[in-house]
One Martini backbone bead per residue (centre of mass of N, CA, C, O) as a GRO file, in nm:
protein
   62
    1MET     BB    1  10.464  -8.156  -5.692
    2LYS     BB    2  10.682  -8.371  -5.641
    3ARG     BB    3  10.530  -8.506  -5.400
    4LYS     BB    4  10.275  -8.591  -5.551
    5ILE     BB    5  10.414  -8.775  -5.748
    6GLY     BB    6  10.539  -8.962  -5.530
    7LYS     BB    7  10.277  -9.056  -5.397
    8ALA     BB    8  10.149  -9.175  -5.648
    9ALA     BB    9  10.378  -9.376  -5.709
   10LEU     BB   10  10.359  -9.536  -5.441
   11VAL     BB   11  10.068  -9.630  -5.476
   12LEU     BB   12  10.113  -9.779  -5.748
   13ALA     BB   13  10.330  -9.967  -5.639
   14SER     BB   14  10.152 -10.107  -5.429
   15LEU     BB   15   9.948 -10.219  -5.630
   16SER     BB   16  10.152 -10.389  -5.790
   17VAL     BB   17  10.234 -10.572  -5.555
   18ILE     BB   18   9.953 -10.681  -5.497
   19TRP     BB   19   9.918 -10.803  -5.779
   20LEU     BB   20  10.154 -10.999  -5.753
   21ILE     BB   21  10.049 -11.160  -5.508
   22LEU     BB   22   9.771 -11.239  -5.629
   23GLY     BB   23   9.896 -11.386  -5.875
   24MET     BB   24  10.040 -11.606  -5.706
   25LEU     BB   25   9.739 -11.696  -5.591
   26ASN     BB   26   9.523 -11.692  -5.831
   27MET     BB   27   9.322 -11.420  -5.819
   28VAL     BB   28   9.475 -11.297  -6.059
   29PRO     BB   29   9.617 -11.208  -6.330
   30PHE     BB   30   9.959 -11.264  -6.401
   31LEU     BB   31   9.908 -11.213  -6.705
   32ILE     BB   32   9.938 -11.037  -7.005
   33GLU     BB   33   9.726 -11.081  -7.289
   34LEU     BB   34   9.808 -11.047  -7.620
   35PRO     BB   35   9.747 -11.044  -7.935
   36GLN     BB   36  10.016 -11.191  -8.090
   37GLU     BB   37  10.166 -11.224  -7.812
   38THR     BB   38  10.337 -11.236  -7.549
   39SER     BB   39  10.356 -11.264  -7.234
   40ILE     BB   40  10.308 -11.023  -6.963
   41ARG     BB   41  10.494 -10.889  -6.677
   42ALA     BB   42  10.400 -10.583  -6.556
   43HIS     BB   43  10.396 -10.554  -6.242
   44ALA     BB   44  10.704 -10.549  -6.186
   45SER     BB   45  10.773 -10.310  -6.365
   46LEU     BB   46  10.582 -10.107  -6.235
   47ALA     BB   47  10.698 -10.111  -5.953
   48VAL     BB   48  10.982 -10.011  -6.028
   49ILE     BB   49  10.904  -9.748  -6.170
   50PHE     BB   50  10.743  -9.618  -5.933
   51LEU     BB   51  10.978  -9.629  -5.727
   52LEU     BB   52  11.169  -9.443  -5.889
   53ILE     BB   53  10.980  -9.199  -5.889
   54GLY     BB   54  10.954  -9.178  -5.581
   55SER     BB   55  11.260  -9.133  -5.525
   56TRP     BB   56  11.286  -8.876  -5.688
   57ALA     BB   57  11.072  -8.700  -5.529
   58PHE     BB   58  11.245  -8.750  -5.238
   59TRP     BB   59  11.486  -8.608  -5.318
   60ASN     BB   60  11.753  -8.430  -5.177
   61GLU     BB   61  11.823  -8.109  -5.271
   62ASP     BB   62  12.127  -7.909  -5.221
   0.00000   0.00000   0.00000
């Protein structure tokens, strides 16, 4: 189960990084705009969070 969570997190992190790169090339929205809020750069945060989850899942517990 832990490995499945890790694989899913790594796939989602990869998608977040691709979104970041495409956003830098102005092919997709770079910022998430919510009404009456400041703009949010969620893709970088998502990539870091998913990579942390992926590293936890593949951590070798002795």
